[in-house]
Every structure is written in C-alpha cells, then in structure tokens.
C-alpha positions in Angstrom: -135.2 102.7 -248.8 -137.0 101.9 -245.6 -136.2 98.5 -244.0 -138.2 97.2 -241.1 -137.7 94.0 -239.1 -138.8 92.5 -235.8 -136.9 91.2 -232.8 -138.0 89.7 -229.5 -136.6 90.1 -226.0 -134.2 87.3 -225.0 -134.0 86.0 -221.4 -131.3 83.3 -221.5 -127.7 84.2 -221.8 -124.6 82.1 -222.4 -123.5 79.3 -224.7 -126.2 76.7 -223.7 -129.3 78.9 -224.1 -127.8 80.3 -227.4 -127.3 76.8 -228.8 -130.9 75.8 -227.9 -132.2 79.0 -229.5 -130.3 78.3 -232.8 -131.7 74.8 -232.9 -135.2 76.3 -233.0 -134.4 78.6 -235.9 -133.6 81.7 -233.8 -130.5 84.0 -233.8 -129.3 85.6 -230.6 -128.4 89.3 -230.7 -128.0 92.5 -228.8 -129.1 96.1 -229.1 -127.0 98.8 -227.5 -126.1 102.5 -227.6 -127.8 105.9 -227.5 -127.3 106.1 -223.7 -129.7 103.2 -223.0 -129.1 99.9 -221.4 -128.1 97.1 -223.7 -130.8 94.6 -224.4 -130.5 91.0 -225.5 -132.7 90.0 -228.4 -133.6 87.1 -230.6 -134.5 87.1 -234.3 -135.9 84.6 -236.8 -133.0 83.1 -238.7 -134.8 82.8 -242.1 -136.0 86.4 -242.1 -132.6 87.7 -240.9 -130.7 85.7 -243.5 -132.9 87.1 -246.2 -132.2 90.7 -245.0 -128.5 90.1 -244.9 -128.4 89.4 -248.6 -129.5 93.0 -249.2 -126.7 95.5 -249.6 -128.8 98.3 -248.0 -129.3 96.3 -244.8 -125.6 96.7 -244.1 -125.4 100.4 -244.7 -128.8 101.9 -243.9 -130.7 103.0 -240.8 -133.1 100.2 -239.9 -136.4 100.3 -238.1 -136.4 97.7 -235.4 -139.7 96.7 -233.7 -139.0 95.4 -230.2 -141.6 94.9 -227.5 -144.2 96.9 -229.4 -142.0 100.0 -229.9 -139.7 101.0 -232.7 -136.1 102.0 -232.6 -133.7 103.2 -235.3 -130.6 101.0 -235.4 -127.6 100.1 -237.5 -126.2 96.7 -238.1 -122.8 96.7 -236.5 -121.6 93.1 -236.5 -122.6 89.7 -237.9 -121.0 86.4 -236.7 -121.3 83.5 -239.2 -120.6 79.8 -238.7 -117.1 78.9 -240.1 -118.5 76.6 -242.8 -122.3 76.6 -242.7 -124.6 79.3 -244.0 -125.7 80.0 -240.4 -125.9 83.3 -238.5 -124.5 82.8 -235.0 -125.0 86.3 -233.5 -125.8 89.9 -234.5 -125.1 93.3 -233.0 -127.3 96.4 -233.6 -126.5 100.0 -232.4 -129.2 102.4 -231.6 -129.1 105.7 -233.5 -129.2 109.1 -231.9 -130.4 111.8 -234.3 -127.9 114.4 -233.1 -124.8 112.2 -233.1 -122.6 111.7 -236.2 -122.2 108.1 -237.5 -119.0 106.5 -238.6 -120.0 104.0 -241.4 -118.6 102.0 -244.3 -120.9 102.6 -247.3 -120.6 100.7 -250.6 -119.3 102.3 -253.8 -121.5 102.1 -257.0 -119.5 102.5 -260.2 -121.5 104.2 -262.9 -121.1 105.1 -266.6 -118.7 102.3 -267.3 -120.1 102.0 -270.9 -119.0 105.7 -271.5 -115.4 105.2 -270.1 -113.0 106.3 -272.9 -110.2 104.1 -271.5 -112.4 101.0 -271.5 -113.4 101.7 -275.2 -109.7 101.7 -276.0 -109.3 98.2 -274.6 -108.4 99.2 -271.0 -109.4 97.1 -268.0 -111.4 98.9 -265.2 -110.0 97.7 -261.8 -112.1 98.4 -258.7 -109.5 98.8 -256.0 -112.0 99.8 -253.3 -115.6 98.6 -252.9 -116.6 100.7 -250.0 -115.5 103.9 -248.2 -115.5 105.2 -244.6 -117.7 108.2 -244.1 -119.2 110.2 -241.3 -122.5 112.1 -241.1 -125.7 112.6 -239.1 -128.2 109.7 -239.3 -130.6 111.6 -241.6 -127.8 112.2 -244.1 -126.6 108.6 -244.4 -126.5 107.5 -248.0 -127.1 104.0 -249.1 -124.0 104.2 -251.4 -121.6 106.7 -253.0 -121.4 106.9 -256.8 -118.1 106.8 -258.7 -118.4 108.3 -262.2 -116.2 106.5 -264.7 -117.3 108.5 -267.8 -114.1 110.7 -268.0 -111.5 108.1 -267.3 -108.9 107.6 -270.1 -106.4 104.7 -270.4 -104.0 104.9 -267.5 -106.2 107.2 -265.4 -107.2 106.7 -261.7 -109.7 108.1 -259.3 -108.6 108.8 -255.7 -110.9 109.0 -252.6 -110.6 112.8 -252.4 -112.0 113.1 -255.9 -115.3 111.4 -255.0 -118.4 113.5 -255.0 -119.8 113.2 -251.4 -123.6 113.7 -250.9 -124.7 116.7 -248.9 -123.8 116.5 -245.2 -121.5 113.5 -245.8 -117.7 113.7 -245.3 -114.8 111.3 -245.6 -113.3 110.0 -242.3 -110.2 112.1 -241.6 -107.8 109.1 -241.9 -109.1 108.1 -245.3 -109.0 111.7 -246.5 -105.4 112.1 -245.5 -104.3 108.8 -247.0 -106.2 109.4 -250.2 -106.1 105.8 -251.6 -106.9 104.9 -255.1 -110.5 103.9 -255.7 -110.5 102.7 -259.4 -108.0 102.6 -262.3 -108.2 102.0 -266.0 -105.2 99.9 -266.9 -103.6 98.6 -270.1 -104.5 94.8 -270.4 -101.7 92.5 -269.3 -101.6 90.8 -272.7 -100.8 94.2 -274.3 -98.0 94.9 -271.8 -96.4 91.5 -272.4 -96.6 92.0 -276.2 -95.0 95.4 -276.0 -92.2 94.1 -273.8 -91.6 91.2 -276.3 -91.5 93.7 -279.2 -89.0 95.8 -277.3 -86.8 92.9 -276.6 -86.9 91.8 -280.3 -86.0 95.3 -281.5 -83.1 95.4 -279.1 -81.8 92.1 -280.3 -82.0 93.2 -284.0 -80.1 96.4 -283.2 -77.3 94.4 -281.5 -76.9 92.2 -284.6 -76.8 95.1 -287.0 -74.2 96.8 -284.8 -72.0 93.7 -284.9 -72.1 93.3 -288.7 -69.6 96.1 -289.7 -67.1 94.8 -287.2 -67.4 91.3 -288.6 -67.0 92.6 -292.2 -63.9 94.6 -291.2 -62.2 91.5 -289.8 -63.0 89.5 -292.9 -61.4 92.1 -295.2 -58.3 92.2 -293.0 -57.9 88.4 -293.3 -58.2 88.6 -297.1 -55.4 91.2 -297.4 -53.1 89.3 -295.2 -53.7 86.1 -297.3 -52.9 88.0 -300.5 -49.5 89.0 -299.2 
C-alpha cells in the first residue's frame, strides 16, 4: 500500500514558535538520516491525525513530498499531548535502499475460526501484537501473519515458529529470547470448576477413610459394656 503525504519547510525553532504553529493547526517535525542534513518541517494536523489512525502508516515506507521533491521515509516517533488528542511533534527517518531497517511490524492473526483449541472452548490469548524485524526497505512487510489453524487446546506459538516473508528476519535478540506470541488456554471458569471438583473428591475420600476406624471404635465400646 503506497502512502503519500506532504510537509513544508519550517524556519522557527524552539518552544515559542512551535506553540504558535500548533495554534494554527500545524504540527512541528523533523526529517533526518541517510547521510543528509536534518530538516525541520511542519505538517497539517488534521491530515496527519488521519494518517496516524492507519496501521500501515506506522510500519510502511512513506512517500514524503517536501519542497517539490519526494523522499522515502519511515515514521520513527510521535509525541502526543498528555490528555488531548493533539499531536505535538513527529520524527521521520529517511530510507536508504541499501541499508537494512530495524522495525516493529504488527502481527495479524488469521484462521481463528479454524483453530481446533478454540472449537473445544479454549481462549486465544494474543501475548504479542507486533514483532521486531530487520530487512532492506523494499522487503519491508506491512505485517506478519500468524496462522492459528493448527493450534489445539494448551498449544502456543513462539516467535521462532513464525513464517517470515522473503528477505525478512527476526532481530537477533528476539530470535534468541524466543518469546510466546499466542496461546490457546483452558477458560478460567473450567480451571476453577476442575479445582473445586478435585477438592470435593479429596474430601469424600477422607470421610470414607475415617468410617472403618469409627466403626471399630464403636464395636469395642459395645464389647466392653457387655462385660
């Protein structure tokens, strides 16, 4: 999916100019990287806010038009107001075609309706929602699929079991840690019921075990009374 947006050169720097810019519906930002000088920019807040709602805007190579020329960039940082839906600042990194990117890309869980464990009443738990990958810009995927069609009750998928697109590899740290991505767990209610049933069975066994001893004591008392 190709995403294009426009930015404009920004002259003023510092807190005062940035505040005045925000009051006019603009967002301050910066573009850096690829061996070029960093450039201060400004963007339309309404258009930027609309783009930020798109998942792909956060994990795709974007086409930025600036001063009549286009550059390929990645969104690297977004600063939001603590309590208002207002973007305070954005950072974009230029992309070099021959340099590998280190990115977080979202995970898309597919075939949940075919999951055997879910059909048996299991609960699918998404432990991770994105994963760290590295690849060249042209190989960057919008997302990585996680296939749930073979998961039985109690099963889990780890990071190293994910099918990576061509040219994409997991970041070494993630690969060595191999965290859990998704599980199919027994519902909590079923676990509580099973535990309660086990406790009841244990109590019944204890009572049955005590009965012969109690009967023996009663017989002994009757014999002594007869004497």
